[in-house]
C-alpha positions in Angstrom: 46.2 -136.3 74.1 42.9 -135.1 75.4 40.0 -137.1 76.7 38.3 -136.5 73.4 40.7 -138.8 71.6 40.0 -142.4 70.9 41.4 -145.4 72.8 44.8 -146.4 71.4 45.6 -150.0 70.6 49.4 -150.7 70.4 50.2 -153.8 68.4 53.8 -154.2 69.7 54.9 -157.2 67.7 56.4 -159.6 67.3 58.0 -158.9 64.0 57.1 -161.5 61.3 54.2 -162.7 63.4 51.2 -161.4 61.4 51.3 -157.8 62.4 51.0 -156.5 58.8 47.9 -158.7 58.3 46.4 -157.4 61.5 47.2 -153.8 60.5 45.2 -154.4 57.3 42.3 -155.9 59.2 42.1 -153.0 61.6 42.4 -150.5 58.8 39.4 -152.0 57.1 37.3 -152.0 60.4 34.9 -149.1 60.5 35.4 -148.6 64.2 39.2 -148.5 64.1 41.7 -146.1 62.4 45.3 -146.9 61.8 47.7 -144.7 59.8 48.2 -145.8 56.2 51.9 -146.3 57.0 52.5 -149.2 59.4 55.4 -149.0 61.9 55.7 -145.5 63.3 58.8 -146.4 65.3 58.4 -143.6 67.8 58.7 -145.1 71.3 61.3 -147.6 70.3 63.5 -144.9 68.9 63.3 -143.1 72.3 63.0 -146.0 74.8 64.0 -149.2 73.0 66.8 -150.9 71.1 65.5 -150.4 67.6 67.7 -152.3 65.2 69.1 -150.2 62.4 67.7 -146.7 63.3 69.7 -145.2 60.4 68.4 -147.9 58.1 64.8 -147.3 59.1 65.2 -143.5 58.7 66.8 -143.9 55.3 64.1 -146.4 54.2 61.4 -143.9 55.1 63.2 -141.1 53.3 63.4 -143.2 50.2 59.8 -144.1 50.5 58.9 -140.5 50.7 61.0 -139.6 47.6 59.4 -142.4 45.6 55.8 -141.4 46.7 56.4 -137.7 45.9 57.7 -138.6 42.5 54.6 -140.7 41.8 52.4 -137.9 43.1 53.9 -135.5 40.6 52.6 -137.7 37.8 49.2 -138.1 39.5 48.6 -135.0 41.6 44.9 -135.7 42.2 45.5 -139.2 43.6 44.0 -139.0 47.2 45.8 -142.2 48.4 49.1 -140.9 47.3 48.4 -137.5 48.9 47.7 -139.2 52.2 50.8 -141.5 51.9 53.0 -138.5 51.2 51.5 -136.6 54.1 52.1 -139.4 56.6 55.6 -140.1 55.3 56.6 -136.4 55.6 55.4 -136.4 59.2 57.3 -139.6 60.0 60.5 -138.3 58.5 60.2 -135.1 60.5 59.3 -137.0 63.6 62.4 -139.1 63.4 64.5 -136.0 62.9 63.0 -134.3 65.9 61.0 -136.8 68.0 58.4 -135.2 70.2 55.0 -136.4 71.5 53.3 -133.7 69.4 55.1 -134.9 66.3 54.0 -138.5 67.1 50.4 -137.4 67.6 50.4 -135.6 64.3 51.5 -138.8 62.5 49.1 -141.0 64.5 46.1 -138.9 63.8 46.8 -138.1 60.1 43.6 -139.1 58.3 41.7 -139.8 61.5 37.9 -139.5 61.1 36.5 -140.0 64.6 36.7 -143.8 65.0 36.6 -145.0 68.7 39.9 -146.9 68.4 43.1 -145.9 66.7 45.9 -148.5 66.3 49.6 -148.1 66.1 51.1 -151.3 64.7 54.9 -151.2 65.3 56.7 -154.5 66.1 59.8 -152.5 67.2 57.8 -151.6 70.3 58.6 -155.1 71.6 61.9 -153.6 72.7 60.5 -150.6 74.6 61.6 -150.4 78.2 59.4 -149.6 81.2 59.8 -145.9 80.9 58.6 -146.0 77.3 55.6 -148.2 78.1 54.5 -145.6 80.7 54.9 -142.9 78.0 52.7 -145.0 75.7 50.0 -145.4 78.3 50.0 -141.7 78.9 49.0 -140.9 75.3 45.3 -141.6 75.8 42.9 -142.2 78.7 42.6 -145.9 77.6 45.4 -147.8 75.9 45.5 -151.5 75.0 48.5 -153.6 74.1 48.5 -156.6 71.8 51.5 -158.9 71.5 51.7 -161.8 69.0 54.2 -164.6 69.5 55.4 -167.0 66.8 57.6 -170.1 67.0 60.9 -168.3 67.9 63.0 -170.2 65.3 60.4 -169.8 62.6 60.1 -166.1 63.4 63.9 -165.6 63.2 64.2 -167.4 59.9 61.3 -165.4 58.4 63.0 -162.2 59.5 66.3 -163.3 58.0 64.6 -164.1 54.7 63.0 -160.7 54.7 66.4 -159.0 55.3 67.9 -161.1 52.6 65.3 -160.1 50.1 65.9 -156.4 51.0 69.7 -156.7 50.7 69.4 -158.8 47.6 67.7 -155.9 45.8 70.9 -153.8 46.4 73.5 -156.5 46.1 72.3 -159.8 44.7 73.8 -162.9 46.3 72.7 -166.5 47.0 71.0 -166.9 50.4 73.5 -169.5 51.3 76.2 -166.8 51.1 74.0 -164.4 53.1 73.5 -166.9 55.9 76.8 -168.6 55.7 78.0 -167.7 59.2 76.3 -167.9 62.6 76.2 -164.1 63.0 73.7 -163.8 60.2 71.4 -166.3 62.0 72.1 -165.3 65.6 72.7 -161.6 65.3 71.7 -160.0 68.7 69.5 -157.4 66.9 67.5 -160.2 65.4 67.5 -162.3 68.5 66.1 -159.5 70.6 62.9 -159.4 68.5 62.4 -163.1 69.6 62.8 -162.1 73.3 59.3 -163.0 74.3 60.4 -163.4 77.9 61.7 -159.8 78.1 58.7 -158.2 76.3 56.0 -160.2 78.1 57.7 -159.6 81.5 57.8 -155.8 80.9 54.2 -155.7 79.7 53.1 -157.9 82.7 54.8 -155.4 85.1 53.7 -152.2 83.5 50.3 -152.8 81.9 47.2 -153.9 83.8 46.0 -157.4 82.9 42.8 -156.1 81.4 44.8 -153.9 79.0 47.0 -156.5 77.5 46.3 -159.4 75.1 48.8 -162.1 74.2 48.2 -164.2 71.1 50.0 -166.8 69.1 50.6 -166.3 65.4 49.6 -169.9 64.7 46.1 -169.1 65.9 45.9 -165.6 64.6 43.9 -166.2 61.4 41.1 -168.1 63.1 37.7 -166.4 63.6 37.8 -167.1 67.3 41.1 -165.2 67.6 39.6 -162.2 65.7 36.7 -162.4 68.2 39.2 -162.1 71.1 40.8 -159.1 69.4 37.6 -157.2 68.7 36.2 -158.0 72.2 39.4 -156.8 73.7 39.3 -153.5 71.7 35.5 -153.0 72.3 34.6 -153.0 68.6 32.2 -155.2 66.6 33.3 -158.6 65.4 34.0 -158.7 61.7 35.3 -161.6 59.5 38.9 -161.5 58.5 40.6 -162.6 55.3 42.9 -165.4 56.4 44.2 -166.1 52.9 45.1 -162.5 52.3 48.4 -162.5 54.2 51.0 -159.9 53.5 54.8 -159.7 53.4 55.0 -163.5 53.4 58.1 -163.6 51.2 59.5 -166.5 49.2 59.5 -169.6 51.3 62.8 -171.3 51.7 63.4 -174.1 54.2 65.8 -173.3 57.0 68.9 -175.5 56.8 68.8 -178.0 59.6 72.2 -177.0 60.9 70.9 -173.4 61.3 67.7 -174.7 62.9 69.6 -176.5 65.6 71.9 -173.5 66.3 68.9 -171.1 66.5 66.9 -173.5 68.7 69.8 -173.8 71.1 70.1 -170.0 71.5 66.3 -169.5 71.7 65.6 -172.4 74.0 64.9 -170.1 77.0 62.1 -168.5 75.0 60.3 -171.8 74.6 60.7 -172.5 78.3 59.4 -169.1 79.3 56.4 -169.3 77.0 55.5 -172.8 78.2 55.7 -171.8 81.8 54.0 -168.4 81.5 51.1 -169.6 79.3 50.7 -173.2 80.5 52.0 -174.8 77.4 53.0 -174.2 73.8 51.2 -174.3 70.5 51.5 -177.7 68.8 53.2 -176.1 65.9 56.1 -175.2 68.1 56.9 -178.8 69.1 59.4 -179.6 66.4 61.7 -176.7 67.0 61.2 -177.0 70.8 62.7 -180.5 70.6 65.7 -179.0 69.0 66.0 -176.5 71.8 65.9 -179.2 74.5 
């Protein structure tokens, strides 16, 4: 990108840690632009360990087919036109990933705002080479990473996958999560690898260009103030009650909680040591990890 482009803010995760809510907040902000489609999955496809690449690609293709069908019935709908435009570019980018294709997706609909945001939780898996590539996309880049209680994040992700799978092949959640692999699948666990993500960002991104947050504090005005100050844009109130992709709440069975806490114990230890303690809301699951 040229020096005429805006600063880029990468919200790199974590998955199920409020990134959809933050995407909505940034899209509503007059000084920030973010594509209508969240999760571009460019750098993680090239430099990360994106879970289910074929699944993500197929999902985007089905979204495009659905949007184009709706557009045929409402051809003057500007929102549908933009959605189709971005989805076409995402599908093409995944088929032939190039920086130029990524820039075309990122800038689709851009109207001169000083900051543009790419909100993609899969970027939490991007290795050092990919982080360097992300930083080269604009003269100024910022990285935001949000951490959520590791066990709660994992269970929320599992419920999301269950709800998706249940649309295709209905089954009780007890059957879906009846074995340890469903709970402790490495592809799910890697998205709770706060130690890995934070260590890579610490090593590759200057301190002034990275911001670490906790999901449990995300919806507070003081946290939004930290975000807007970090991005160099004006403070604006959020909508803490307007959370998205929450899903139907189901309590995690205690036997699964204990198993997940045991596997994720090192994440609690790392966060406590790196950030000088843990959010109070993490205490219960942390005890299970001890």
